[in-house]
LUMLUMDREN-2810 file (N, C-alpha, C; in Angstrom, 1 decimal):
<atoms>
<atom><aa>X</aa><ch>A</ch><at>N</at><xx>-120.7</xx><yy>3.1</yy><zz>35.0</zz></atom>
<atom><aa>X</aa><ch>A</ch><at>CA</at><xx>-119.3</xx><yy>3.4</yy><zz>34.6</zz></atom>
<atom><aa>X</aa><ch>A</ch><at>C</at><xx>-118.7</xx><yy>4.4</yy><zz>35.6</zz></atom>
<atom><aa>X</aa><ch>A</ch><at>N</at><xx>-117.6</xx><yy>4.2</yy><zz>36.0</zz></atom>
<atom><aa>X</aa><ch>A</ch><at>CA</at><xx>-116.8</xx><yy>5.1</yy><zz>37.0</zz></atom>
<atom><aa>X</aa><ch>A</ch><at>C</at><xx>-115.9</xx><yy>5.9</yy><zz>36.2</zz></atom>
<atom><aa>X</aa><ch>A</ch><at>N</at><xx>-116.1</xx><yy>7.2</yy><zz>36.3</zz></atom>
<atom><aa>X</aa><ch>A</ch><at>CA</at><xx>-115.3</xx><yy>8.2</yy><zz>35.5</zz></atom>
<atom><aa>X</aa><ch>A</ch><at>C</at><xx>-114.5</xx><yy>9.0</yy><zz>36.5</zz></atom>
<atom><aa>X</aa><ch>A</ch><at>N</at><xx>-113.2</xx><yy>9.1</yy><zz>36.2</zz></atom>
<atom><aa>X</aa><ch>A</ch><at>CA</at><xx>-112.4</xx><yy>10.0</yy><zz>37.1</zz></atom>
<atom><aa>X</aa><ch>A</ch><at>C</at><xx>-112.7</xx><yy>11.5</yy><zz>36.7</zz></atom>
<atom><aa>X</aa><ch>A</ch><at>N</at><xx>-112.4</xx><yy>12.4</yy><zz>37.7</zz></atom>
<atom><aa>X</aa><ch>A</ch><at>CA</at><xx>-112.6</xx><yy>13.8</yy><zz>37.5</zz></atom>
<atom><aa>X</aa><ch>A</ch><at>C</at><xx>-111.7</xx><yy>14.3</yy><zz>36.4</zz></atom>
<atom><aa>X</aa><ch>A</ch><at>N</at><xx>-110.5</xx><yy>13.8</yy><zz>36.3</zz></atom>
<atom><aa>X</aa><ch>A</ch><at>CA</at><xx>-109.6</xx><yy>14.2</yy><zz>35.3</zz></atom>
<atom><aa>X</aa><ch>A</ch><at>C</at><xx>-110.1</xx><yy>13.9</yy><zz>33.9</zz></atom>
<atom><aa>X</aa><ch>A</ch><at>N</at><xx>-110.5</xx><yy>12.7</yy><zz>33.8</zz></atom>
<atom><aa>X</aa><ch>A</ch><at>CA</at><xx>-111.0</xx><yy>12.4</yy><zz>32.5</zz></atom>
<atom><aa>X</aa><ch>A</ch><at>C</at><xx>-112.2</xx><yy>13.2</yy><zz>32.0</zz></atom>
<atom><aa>X</aa><ch>A</ch><at>N</at><xx>-113.1</xx><yy>13.4</yy><zz>32.9</zz></atom>
<atom><aa>X</aa><ch>A</ch><at>CA</at><xx>-114.3</xx><yy>14.1</yy><zz>32.7</zz></atom>
<atom><aa>X</aa><ch>A</ch><at>C</at><xx>-113.9</xx><yy>15.6</yy><zz>32.3</zz></atom>
<atom><aa>X</aa><ch>A</ch><at>N</at><xx>-113.1</xx><yy>16.3</yy><zz>33.0</zz></atom>
<atom><aa>X</aa><ch>A</ch><at>CA</at><xx>-112.6</xx><yy>17.6</yy><zz>32.8</zz></atom>
<atom><aa>X</aa><ch>A</ch><at>C</at><xx>-111.9</xx><yy>17.7</yy><zz>31.5</zz></atom>
<atom><aa>X</aa><ch>A</ch><at>N</at><xx>-111.1</xx><yy>16.7</yy><zz>31.2</zz></atom>
<atom><aa>X</aa><ch>A</ch><at>CA</at><xx>-110.4</xx><yy>16.7</yy><zz>29.8</zz></atom>
<atom><aa>X</aa><ch>A</ch><at>C</at><xx>-111.4</xx><yy>16.6</yy><zz>28.7</zz></atom>
<atom><aa>X</aa><ch>A</ch><at>N</at><xx>-112.3</xx><yy>15.8</yy><zz>28.8</zz></atom>
<atom><aa>X</aa><ch>A</ch><at>CA</at><xx>-113.3</xx><yy>15.6</yy><zz>27.8</zz></atom>
<atom><aa>X</aa><ch>A</ch><at>C</at><xx>-114.2</xx><yy>16.8</yy><zz>27.6</zz></atom>
<atom><aa>X</aa><ch>A</ch><at>N</at><xx>-114.5</xx><yy>17.5</yy><zz>28.7</zz></atom>
<atom><aa>X</aa><ch>A</ch><at>CA</at><xx>-115.3</xx><yy>18.7</yy><zz>28.7</zz></atom>
<atom><aa>X</aa><ch>A</ch><at>C</at><xx>-114.5</xx><yy>19.8</yy><zz>27.9</zz></atom>
<atom><aa>X</aa><ch>A</ch><at>N</at><xx>-113.2</xx><yy>19.9</yy><zz>28.2</zz></atom>
<atom><aa>X</aa><ch>A</ch><at>CA</at><xx>-112.3</xx><yy>20.8</yy><zz>27.6</zz></atom>
<atom><aa>X</aa><ch>A</ch><at>C</at><xx>-112.3</xx><yy>20.6</yy><zz>26.1</zz></atom>
<atom><aa>X</aa><ch>A</ch><at>N</at><xx>-112.2</xx><yy>19.4</yy><zz>25.7</zz></atom>
<atom><aa>X</aa><ch>A</ch><at>CA</at><xx>-112.2</xx><yy>19.1</yy><zz>24.2</zz></atom>
<atom><aa>X</aa><ch>A</ch><at>C</at><xx>-113.6</xx><yy>19.5</yy><zz>23.6</zz></atom>
<atom><aa>X</aa><ch>A</ch><at>N</at><xx>-114.6</xx><yy>19.1</yy><zz>24.3</zz></atom>
<atom><aa>X</aa><ch>A</ch><at>CA</at><xx>-116.0</xx><yy>19.5</yy><zz>23.8</zz></atom>
<atom><aa>X</aa><ch>A</ch><at>C</at><xx>-116.1</xx><yy>21.0</yy><zz>23.6</zz></atom>
<atom><aa>X</aa><ch>A</ch><at>N</at><xx>-115.7</xx><yy>21.7</yy><zz>24.7</zz></atom>
<atom><aa>X</aa><ch>A</ch><at>CA</at><xx>-115.9</xx><yy>23.2</yy><zz>24.6</zz></atom>
<atom><aa>X</aa><ch>A</ch><at>C</at><xx>-115.1</xx><yy>23.7</yy><zz>23.4</zz></atom>
<atom><aa>X</aa><ch>A</ch><at>N</at><xx>-113.9</xx><yy>23.2</yy><zz>23.2</zz></atom>
<atom><aa>X</aa><ch>A</ch><at>CA</at><xx>-113.1</xx><yy>23.7</yy><zz>22.1</zz></atom>
<atom><aa>X</aa><ch>A</ch><at>C</at><xx>-113.7</xx><yy>23.3</yy><zz>20.7</zz></atom>
<atom><aa>X</aa><ch>A</ch><at>N</at><xx>-114.3</xx><yy>22.1</yy><zz>20.6</zz></atom>
<atom><aa>X</aa><ch>A</ch><at>CA</at><xx>-115.1</xx><yy>21.8</yy><zz>19.4</zz></atom>
<atom><aa>X</aa><ch>A</ch><at>C</at><xx>-116.3</xx><yy>22.7</yy><zz>19.1</zz></atom>
<atom><aa>X</aa><ch>A</ch><at>N</at><xx>-117.0</xx><yy>23.0</yy><zz>20.2</zz></atom>
<atom><aa>X</aa><ch>A</ch><at>CA</at><xx>-118.2</xx><yy>23.9</yy><zz>20.1</zz></atom>
<atom><aa>X</aa><ch>A</ch><at>C</at><xx>-117.7</xx><yy>25.3</yy><zz>19.6</zz></atom>
<atom><aa>X</aa><ch>A</ch><at>N</at><xx>-116.6</xx><yy>25.7</yy><zz>20.2</zz></atom>
<atom><aa>X</aa><ch>A</ch><at>CA</at><xx>-116.0</xx><yy>27.1</yy><zz>20.0</zz></atom>
<atom><aa>X</aa><ch>A</ch><at>C</at><xx>-115.6</xx><yy>27.1</yy><zz>18.5</zz></atom>
<atom><aa>X</aa><ch>A</ch><at>N</at><xx>-114.9</xx><yy>26.1</yy><zz>18.0</zz></atom>
<atom><aa>X</aa><ch>A</ch><at>CA</at><xx>-114.4</xx><yy>26.1</yy><zz>16.6</zz></atom>
<atom><aa>X</aa><ch>A</ch><at>C</at><xx>-115.6</xx><yy>26.0</yy><zz>15.7</zz></atom>
<atom><aa>X</aa><ch>A</ch><at>N</at><xx>-116.7</xx><yy>25.2</yy><zz>16.0</zz></atom>
<atom><aa>X</aa><ch>A</ch><at>CA</at><xx>-117.8</xx><yy>25.1</yy><zz>15.2</zz></atom>
<atom><aa>X</aa><ch>A</ch><at>C</at><xx>-118.5</xx><yy>26.4</yy><zz>15.0</zz></atom>
<atom><aa>X</aa><ch>A</ch><at>N</at><xx>-118.4</xx><yy>27.3</yy><zz>15.9</zz></atom>
<atom><aa>X</aa><ch>A</ch><at>CA</at><xx>-118.9</xx><yy>28.7</yy><zz>15.8</zz></atom>
<atom><aa>X</aa><ch>A</ch><at>C</at><xx>-117.9</xx><yy>29.6</yy><zz>15.1</zz></atom>
<atom><aa>X</aa><ch>A</ch><at>N</at><xx>-116.8</xx><yy>29.1</yy><zz>14.7</zz></atom>
<atom><aa>X</aa><ch>A</ch><at>CA</at><xx>-115.7</xx><yy>29.9</yy><zz>14.1</zz></atom>
<atom><aa>X</aa><ch>A</ch><at>C</at><xx>-115.2</xx><yy>31.1</yy><zz>15.0</zz></atom>
<atom><aa>X</aa><ch>A</ch><at>N</at><xx>-115.1</xx><yy>30.8</yy><zz>16.4</zz></atom>
<atom><aa>X</aa><ch>A</ch><at>CA</at><xx>-114.7</xx><yy>31.7</yy><zz>17.3</zz></atom>
<atom><aa>X</aa><ch>A</ch><at>C</at><xx>-113.2</xx><yy>31.3</yy><zz>17.7</zz></atom>
<atom><aa>X</aa><ch>A</ch><at>N</at><xx>-112.4</xx><yy>32.3</yy><zz>17.9</zz></atom>
<atom><aa>X</aa><ch>A</ch><at>CA</at><xx>-111.1</xx><yy>32.1</yy><zz>18.5</zz></atom>
<atom><aa>X</aa><ch>A</ch><at>C</at><xx>-111.2</xx><yy>32.0</yy><zz>20.0</zz></atom>
<atom><aa>X</aa><ch>A</ch><at>N</at><xx>-110.2</xx><yy>31.6</yy><zz>20.7</zz></atom>
<atom><aa>X</aa><ch>A</ch><at>CA</at><xx>-110.2</xx><yy>31.7</yy><zz>22.2</zz></atom>
<atom><aa>X</aa><ch>A</ch><at>C</at><xx>-110.4</xx><yy>33.0</yy><zz>22.6</zz></atom>
<atom><aa>X</aa><ch>A</ch><at>N</at><xx>-109.8</xx><yy>34.1</yy><zz>22.0</zz></atom>
<atom><aa>X</aa><ch>A</ch><at>CA</at><xx>-109.9</xx><yy>35.5</yy><zz>22.3</zz></atom>
<atom><aa>X</aa><ch>A</ch><at>C</at><xx>-111.4</xx><yy>35.9</yy><zz>22.2</zz></atom>
<atom><aa>X</aa><ch>A</ch><at>N</at><xx>-112.0</xx><yy>35.5</yy><zz>21.1</zz></atom>
<atom><aa>X</aa><ch>A</ch><at>CA</at><xx>-113.4</xx><yy>35.8</yy><zz>20.9</zz></atom>
<atom><aa>X</aa><ch>A</ch><at>C</at><xx>-114.3</xx><yy>35.3</yy><zz>22.0</zz></atom>
<atom><aa>X</aa><ch>A</ch><at>N</at><xx>-114.1</xx><yy>34.1</yy><zz>22.4</zz></atom>
<atom><aa>X</aa><ch>A</ch><at>CA</at><xx>-114.8</xx><yy>33.4</yy><zz>23.5</zz></atom>
<atom><aa>X</aa><ch>A</ch><at>C</at><xx>-114.5</xx><yy>34.2</yy><zz>24.8</zz></atom>
<atom><aa>X</aa><ch>A</ch><at>N</at><xx>-113.3</xx><yy>34.4</yy><zz>25.0</zz></atom>
<atom><aa>X</aa><ch>A</ch><at>CA</at><xx>-112.9</xx><yy>35.1</yy><zz>26.2</zz></atom>
<atom><aa>X</aa><ch>A</ch><at>C</at><xx>-113.6</xx><yy>36.5</yy><zz>26.4</zz></atom>
<atom><aa>X</aa><ch>A</ch><at>N</at><xx>-113.6</xx><yy>37.2</yy><zz>25.3</zz></atom>
<atom><aa>X</aa><ch>A</ch><at>CA</at><xx>-114.2</xx><yy>38.5</yy><zz>25.2</zz></atom>
<atom><aa>X</aa><ch>A</ch><at>C</at><xx>-115.7</xx><yy>38.5</yy><zz>25.5</zz></atom>
<atom><aa>X</aa><ch>A</ch><at>N</at><xx>-116.4</xx><yy>37.5</yy><zz>24.9</zz></atom>
<atom><aa>X</aa><ch>A</ch><at>CA</at><xx>-117.8</xx><yy>37.3</yy><zz>25.1</zz></atom>
<atom><aa>X</aa><ch>A</ch><at>C</at><xx>-118.1</xx><yy>36.9</yy><zz>26.5</zz></atom>
<atom><aa>X</aa><ch>A</ch><at>N</at><xx>-117.2</xx><yy>36.2</yy><zz>27.1</zz></atom>
<atom><aa>X</aa><ch>A</ch><at>CA</at><xx>-117.4</xx><yy>35.7</yy><zz>28.6</zz></atom>
<atom><aa>X</aa><ch>A</ch><at>C</at><xx>-116.9</xx><yy>36.7</yy><zz>29.6</zz></atom>
<atom><aa>X</aa><ch>A</ch><at>N</at><xx>-116.2</xx><yy>37.7</yy><zz>29.2</zz></atom>
<atom><aa>X</aa><ch>A</ch><at>CA</at><xx>-115.5</xx><yy>38.6</yy><zz>30.1</zz></atom>
<atom><aa>X</aa><ch>A</ch><at>C</at><xx>-114.6</xx><yy>37.8</yy><zz>31.0</zz></atom>
<atom><aa>X</aa><ch>A</ch><at>N</at><xx>-113.8</xx><yy>36.9</yy><zz>30.5</zz></atom>
<atom><aa>X</aa><ch>A</ch><at>CA</at><xx>-112.7</xx><yy>36.3</yy><zz>31.2</zz></atom>
<atom><aa>X</aa><ch>A</ch><at>C</at><xx>-111.5</xx><yy>36.2</yy><zz>30.4</zz></atom>
<atom><aa>X</aa><ch>A</ch><at>N</at><xx>-110.3</xx><yy>36.0</yy><zz>31.0</zz></atom>
<atom><aa>X</aa><ch>A</ch><at>CA</at><xx>-109.0</xx><yy>36.1</yy><zz>30.3</zz></atom>
<atom><aa>X</aa><ch>A</ch><at>C</at><xx>-108.9</xx><yy>35.0</yy><zz>29.3</zz></atom>
<atom><aa>X</aa><ch>A</ch><at>N</at><xx>-108.3</xx><yy>35.2</yy><zz>28.2</zz></atom>
<atom><aa>X</aa><ch>A</ch><at>CA</at><xx>-108.1</xx><yy>34.2</yy><zz>27.1</zz></atom>
<atom><aa>X</aa><ch>A</ch><at>C</at><xx>-107.3</xx><yy>33.1</yy><zz>27.8</zz></atom>
<atom><aa>X</aa><ch>A</ch><at>N</at><xx>-106.4</xx><yy>33.4</yy><zz>28.7</zz></atom>
<atom><aa>X</aa><ch>A</ch><at>CA</at><xx>-105.6</xx><yy>32.2</yy><zz>29.3</zz></atom>
<atom><aa>X</aa><ch>A</ch><at>C</at><xx>-106.5</xx><yy>31.3</yy><zz>30.0</zz></atom>
<atom><aa>X</aa><ch>A</ch><at>N</at><xx>-107.6</xx><yy>31.8</yy><zz>30.6</zz></atom>
<atom><aa>X</aa><ch>A</ch><at>CA</at><xx>-108.6</xx><yy>30.9</yy><zz>31.3</zz></atom>
<atom><aa>X</aa><ch>A</ch><at>C</at><xx>-109.2</xx><yy>30.0</yy><zz>30.3</zz></atom>
<atom><aa>X</aa><ch>A</ch><at>N</at><xx>-109.6</xx><yy>30.5</yy><zz>29.2</zz></atom>
<atom><aa>X</aa><ch>A</ch><at>CA</at><xx>-110.3</xx><yy>29.7</yy><zz>28.1</zz></atom>
<atom><aa>X</aa><ch>A</ch><at>C</at><xx>-109.3</xx><yy>28.6</yy><zz>27.8</zz></atom>
<atom><aa>X</aa><ch>A</ch><at>N</at><xx>-108.0</xx><yy>29.0</yy><zz>27.6</zz></atom>
<atom><aa>X</aa><ch>A</ch><at>CA</at><xx>-107.0</xx><yy>28.0</yy><zz>27.1</zz></atom>
<atom><aa>X</aa><ch>A</ch><at>C</at><xx>-106.9</xx><yy>26.9</yy><zz>28.3</zz></atom>
<atom><aa>X</aa><ch>A</ch><at>N</at><xx>-106.8</xx><yy>27.3</yy><zz>29.5</zz></atom>
<atom><aa>X</aa><ch>A</ch><at>CA</at><xx>-106.8</xx><yy>26.4</yy><zz>30.6</zz></atom>
<atom><aa>X</aa><ch>A</ch><at>C</at><xx>-107.9</xx><yy>25.4</yy><zz>30.7</zz></atom>
<atom><aa>X</aa><ch>A</ch><at>N</at><xx>-109.1</xx><yy>25.9</yy><zz>30.4</zz></atom>
<atom><aa>X</aa><ch>A</ch><at>CA</at><xx>-110.3</xx><yy>25.1</yy><zz>30.4</zz></atom>
<atom><aa>X</aa><ch>A</ch><at>C</at><xx>-110.2</xx><yy>24.1</yy><zz>29.3</zz></atom>
<atom><aa>X</aa><ch>A</ch><at>N</at><xx>-109.9</xx><yy>24.5</yy><zz>28.1</zz></atom>
<atom><aa>X</aa><ch>A</ch><at>CA</at><xx>-109.8</xx><yy>23.6</yy><zz>26.9</zz></atom>
<atom><aa>X</aa><ch>A</ch><at>C</at><xx>-108.8</xx><yy>22.5</yy><zz>27.1</zz></atom>
<atom><aa>X</aa><ch>A</ch><at>N</at><xx>-107.6</xx><yy>22.9</yy><zz>27.8</zz></atom>
<atom><aa>X</aa><ch>A</ch><at>CA</at><xx>-106.6</xx><yy>21.9</yy><zz>28.0</zz></atom>
<atom><aa>X</aa><ch>A</ch><at>C</at><xx>-106.7</xx><yy>21.2</yy><zz>29.3</zz></atom>
<atom><aa>X</aa><ch>A</ch><at>N</at><xx>-107.8</xx><yy>21.4</yy><zz>30.0</zz></atom>
<atom><aa>X</aa><ch>A</ch><at>CA</at><xx>-108.1</xx><yy>20.6</yy><zz>31.3</zz></atom>
<atom><aa>X</aa><ch>A</ch><at>C</at><xx>-107.1</xx><yy>20.9</yy><zz>32.3</zz></atom>
<atom><aa>X</aa><ch>A</ch><at>N</at><xx>-106.6</xx><yy>22.2</yy><zz>32.4</zz></atom>
<atom><aa>X</aa><ch>A</ch><at>CA</at><xx>-105.7</xx><yy>22.6</yy><zz>33.4</zz></atom>
<atom><aa>X</aa><ch>A</ch><at>C</at><xx>-106.4</xx><yy>23.2</yy><zz>34.7</zz></atom>
<atom><aa>X</aa><ch>A</ch><at>N</at><xx>-107.7</xx><yy>23.4</yy><zz>34.5</zz></atom>
<atom><aa>X</aa><ch>A</ch><at>CA</at><xx>-108.4</xx><yy>24.0</yy><zz>35.6</zz></atom>
<atom><aa>X</aa><ch>A</ch><at>C</at><xx>-109.8</xx><yy>23.4</yy><zz>35.7</zz></atom>
<atom><aa>X</aa><ch>A</ch><at>N</at><xx>-110.4</xx><yy>23.2</yy><zz>36.8</zz></atom>
<atom><aa>X</aa><ch>A</ch><at>CA</at><xx>-111.7</xx><yy>22.8</yy><zz>37.1</zz></atom>
<atom><aa>X</aa><ch>A</ch><at>C</at><xx>-112.5</xx><yy>24.0</yy><zz>37.2</zz></atom>
<atom><aa>X</aa><ch>A</ch><at>N</at><xx>-113.2</xx><yy>24.3</yy><zz>36.1</zz></atom>
<atom><aa>X</aa><ch>A</ch><at>CA</at><xx>-113.9</xx><yy>25.6</yy><zz>36.0</zz></atom>
<atom><aa>X</aa><ch>A</ch><at>C</at><xx>-115.2</xx><yy>25.6</yy><zz>36.8</zz></atom>
<atom><aa>X</aa><ch>A</ch><at>N</at><xx>-115.7</xx><yy>26.8</yy><zz>37.1</zz></atom>
<atom><aa>X</aa><ch>A</ch><at>CA</at><xx>-116.9</xx><yy>26.9</yy><zz>37.9</zz></atom>
<atom><aa>X</aa><ch>A</ch><at>C</at><xx>-118.2</xx><yy>26.8</yy><zz>37.0</zz></atom>
<atom><aa>X</aa><ch>A</ch><at>N</at><xx>-119.3</xx><yy>26.6</yy><zz>37.7</zz></atom>
<atom><aa>X</aa><ch>A</ch><at>CA</at><xx>-120.6</xx><yy>26.5</yy><zz>36.9</zz></atom>
<atom><aa>X</aa><ch>A</ch><at>C</at><xx>-120.9</xx><yy>27.9</yy><zz>36.3</zz></atom>
<atom><aa>X</aa><ch>A</ch><at>N</at><xx>-120.5</xx><yy>28.9</yy><zz>37.1</zz></atom>
<atom><aa>X</aa><ch>A</ch><at>CA</at><xx>-120.7</xx><yy>30.3</yy><zz>36.6</zz></atom>
<atom><aa>X</aa><ch>A</ch><at>C</at><xx>-120.0</xx><yy>30.6</yy><zz>35.3</zz></atom>
<atom><aa>X</aa><ch>A</ch><at>N</at><xx>-118.8</xx><yy>30.1</yy><zz>35.2</zz></atom>
<atom><aa>X</aa><ch>A</ch><at>CA</at><xx>-118.0</xx><yy>30.3</yy><zz>33.9</zz></atom>
<atom><aa>X</aa><ch>A</ch><at>C</at><xx>-118.6</xx><yy>29.5</yy><zz>32.9</zz></atom>
<atom><aa>X</aa><ch>A</ch><at>N</at><xx>-119.1</xx><yy>28.2</yy><zz>33.1</zz></atom>
<atom><aa>X</aa><ch>A</ch><at>CA</at><xx>-119.7</xx><yy>27.4</yy><zz>32.1</zz></atom>
<atom><aa>X</aa><ch>A</ch><at>C</at><xx>-121.0</xx><yy>28.0</yy><zz>31.6</zz></atom>
<atom><aa>X</aa><ch>A</ch><at>N</at><xx>-121.7</xx><yy>28.7</yy><zz>32.5</zz></atom>
<atom><aa>X</aa><ch>A</ch><at>CA</at><xx>-122.9</xx><yy>29.4</yy><zz>32.0</zz></atom>
<atom><aa>X</aa><ch>A</ch><at>C</at><xx>-122.5</xx><yy>30.5</yy><zz>31.0</zz></atom>
<atom><aa>X</aa><ch>A</ch><at>N</at><xx>-121.4</xx><yy>31.3</yy><zz>31.4</zz></atom>
<atom><aa>X</aa><ch>A</ch><at>CA</at><xx>-121.0</xx><yy>32.3</yy><zz>30.5</zz></atom>
<atom><aa>X</aa><ch>A</ch><at>C</at><xx>-120.5</xx><yy>31.8</yy><zz>29.2</zz></atom>
<atom><aa>X</aa><ch>A</ch><at>N</at><xx>-119.8</xx><yy>30.6</yy><zz>29.2</zz></atom>
<atom><aa>X</aa><ch>A</ch><at>CA</at><xx>-119.4</xx><yy>30.0</yy><zz>27.9</zz></atom>
<atom><aa>X</aa><ch>A</ch><at>C</at><xx>-120.7</xx><yy>29.6</yy><zz>27.1</zz></atom>
<atom><aa>X</aa><ch>A</ch><at>N</at><xx>-121.7</xx><yy>28.9</yy><zz>27.7</zz></atom>
<atom><aa>X</aa><ch>A</ch><at>CA</at><xx>-122.8</xx><yy>28.6</yy><zz>27.1</zz></atom>
<atom><aa>X</aa><ch>A</ch><at>C</at><xx>-123.5</xx><yy>29.7</yy><zz>26.4</zz></atom>
<atom><aa>X</aa><ch>A</ch><at>N</at><xx>-123.6</xx><yy>30.9</yy><zz>27.2</zz></atom>
<atom><aa>X</aa><ch>A</ch><at>CA</at><xx>-124.3</xx><yy>32.1</yy><zz>26.6</zz></atom>
<atom><aa>X</aa><ch>A</ch><at>C</at><xx>-123.5</xx><yy>32.6</yy><zz>25.4</zz></atom>
<atom><aa>X</aa><ch>A</ch><at>N</at><xx>-122.2</xx><yy>32.6</yy><zz>25.5</zz></atom>
<atom><aa>X</aa><ch>A</ch><at>CA</at><xx>-121.3</xx><yy>33.1</yy><zz>24.4</zz></atom>
<atom><aa>X</aa><ch>A</ch><at>C</at><xx>-121.5</xx><yy>32.2</yy><zz>23.2</zz></atom>
<atom><aa>X</aa><ch>A</ch><at>N</at><xx>-121.7</xx><yy>30.9</yy><zz>23.4</zz></atom>
<atom><aa>X</aa><ch>A</ch><at>CA</at><xx>-121.7</xx><yy>30.0</yy><zz>22.2</zz></atom>
<atom><aa>X</aa><ch>A</ch><at>C</at><xx>-123.2</xx><yy>29.9</yy><zz>21.8</zz></atom>
<atom><aa>X</aa><ch>A</ch><at>N</at><xx>-124.1</xx><yy>30.6</yy><zz>22.5</zz></atom>
<atom><aa>X</aa><ch>A</ch><at>CA</at><xx>-125.5</xx><yy>30.6</yy><zz>22.1</zz></atom>
<atom><aa>X</aa><ch>A</ch><at>C</at><xx>-126.1</xx><yy>29.2</yy><zz>22.2</zz></atom>
<atom><aa>X</aa><ch>A</ch><at>N</at><xx>-125.8</xx><yy>28.5</yy><zz>23.2</zz></atom>
<atom><aa>X</aa><ch>A</ch><at>CA</at><xx>-126.3</xx><yy>27.2</yy><zz>23.5</zz></atom>
<atom><aa>X</aa><ch>A</ch><at>C</at><xx>-126.9</xx><yy>27.1</yy><zz>24.9</zz></atom>
<atom><aa>X</aa><ch>A</ch><at>N</at><xx>-127.6</xx><yy>26.0</yy><zz>25.2</zz></atom>
<atom><aa>X</aa><ch>A</ch><at>CA</at><xx>-128.1</xx><yy>25.8</yy><zz>26.5</zz></atom>
<atom><aa>X</aa><ch>A</ch><at>C</at><xx>-127.0</xx><yy>25.2</yy><zz>27.3</zz></atom>
<atom><aa>X</aa><ch>A</ch><at>N</at><xx>-126.9</xx><yy>25.6</yy><zz>28.6</zz></atom>
<atom><aa>X</aa><ch>A</ch><at>CA</at><xx>-125.7</xx><yy>25.1</yy><zz>29.4</zz></atom>
<atom><aa>X</aa><ch>A</ch><at>C</at><xx>-125.6</xx><yy>23.6</yy><zz>29.4</zz></atom>
<atom><aa>X</aa><ch>A</ch><at>N</at><xx>-126.8</xx><yy>22.9</yy><zz>29.3</zz></atom>
<atom><aa>X</aa><ch>A</ch><at>CA</at><xx>-126.8</xx><yy>21.5</yy><zz>29.4</zz></atom>
<atom><aa>X</aa><ch>A</ch><at>C</at><xx>-126.0</xx><yy>20.9</yy><zz>28.2</zz></atom>
<atom><aa>X</aa><ch>A</ch><at>N</at><xx>-125.9</xx><yy>21.6</yy><zz>27.1</zz></atom>
<atom><aa>X</aa><ch>A</ch><at>CA</at><xx>-125.2</xx><yy>21.2</yy><zz>25.9</zz></atom>
<atom><aa>X</aa><ch>A</ch><at>C</at><xx>-123.8</xx><yy>21.1</yy><zz>26.1</zz></atom>
<atom><aa>X</aa><ch>A</ch><at>N</at><xx>-123.3</xx><yy>21.8</yy><zz>27.0</zz></atom>
<atom><aa>X</aa><ch>A</ch><at>CA</at><xx>-121.9</xx><yy>21.7</yy><zz>27.4</zz></atom>
<atom><aa>X</aa><ch>A</ch><at>C</at><xx>-121.4</xx><yy>20.4</yy><zz>27.9</zz></atom>
<atom><aa>X</aa><ch>A</ch><at>N</at><xx>-122.4</xx><yy>19.7</yy><zz>28.5</zz></atom>
<atom><aa>X</aa><ch>A</ch><at>CA</at><xx>-122.2</xx><yy>18.4</yy><zz>29.2</zz></atom>
<atom><aa>X</aa><ch>A</ch><at>C</at><xx>-122.7</xx><yy>17.2</yy><zz>28.3</zz></atom>
<atom><aa>X</aa><ch>A</ch><at>N</at><xx>-123.1</xx><yy>17.6</yy><zz>27.1</zz></atom>
<atom><aa>X</aa><ch>A</ch><at>CA</at><xx>-123.6</xx><yy>16.6</yy><zz>26.1</zz></atom>
<atom><aa>X</aa><ch>A</ch><at>C</at><xx>-122.5</xx><yy>16.1</yy><zz>25.3</zz></atom>
<atom><aa>X</aa><ch>A</ch><at>N</at><xx>-121.7</xx><yy>15.1</yy><zz>25.8</zz></atom>
<atom><aa>X</aa><ch>A</ch><at>CA</at><xx>-120.6</xx><yy>14.6</yy><zz>25.0</zz></atom>
<atom><aa>X</aa><ch>A</ch><at>C</at><xx>-120.3</xx><yy>13.2</yy><zz>25.5</zz></atom>
<atom><aa>X</aa><ch>A</ch><at>N</at><xx>-119.6</xx><yy>12.4</yy><zz>24.6</zz></atom>
<atom><aa>X</aa><ch>A</ch><at>CA</at><xx>-119.3</xx><yy>11.1</yy><zz>25.0</zz></atom>
<atom><aa>X</aa><ch>A</ch><at>C</at><xx>-117.9</xx><yy>11.1</yy><zz>25.7</zz></atom>
<atom><aa>X</aa><ch>A</ch><at>N</at><xx>-117.8</xx><yy>10.3</yy><zz>26.7</zz></atom>
<atom><aa>X</aa><ch>A</ch><at>CA</at><xx>-116.4</xx><yy>10.2</yy><zz>27.5</zz></atom>
<atom><aa>X</aa><ch>A</ch><at>C</at><xx>-115.5</xx><yy>9.3</yy><zz>26.7</zz></atom>
<atom><aa>X</aa><ch>A</ch><at>N</at><xx>-114.4</xx><yy>9.8</yy><zz>26.4</zz></atom>
<atom><aa>X</aa><ch>A</ch><at>CA</at><xx>-113.3</xx><yy>9.1</yy><zz>25.8</zz></atom>
<atom><aa>X</aa><ch>A</ch><at>C</at><xx>-112.2</xx><yy>8.9</yy><zz>26.8</zz></atom>
<atom><aa>X</aa><ch>A</ch><at>N</at><xx>-111.9</xx><yy>7.7</yy><zz>27.1</zz></atom>
<atom><aa>X</aa><ch>A</ch><at>CA</at><xx>-110.8</xx><yy>7.4</yy><zz>28.2</zz></atom>
<atom><aa>X</aa><ch>A</ch><at>C</at><xx>-109.5</xx><yy>7.8</yy><zz>27.8</zz></atom>
</atoms>
């Protein structure tokens, strides 16, 4: 299957939002735990930015999951 970068990033953002909400965290909570601006969390979740691996690791740590779990989602076109 050939996946565009835009579709992957959009699905990643949705997945991060779902994981955050499952932990009952606000965007501000996640931002504080990651030491990044809340606006960056919002941009990641809305697929407005192609985030770095460094930030993904911070997000995984804040969500108390393995980094690989951030990429464990089904692609929806």
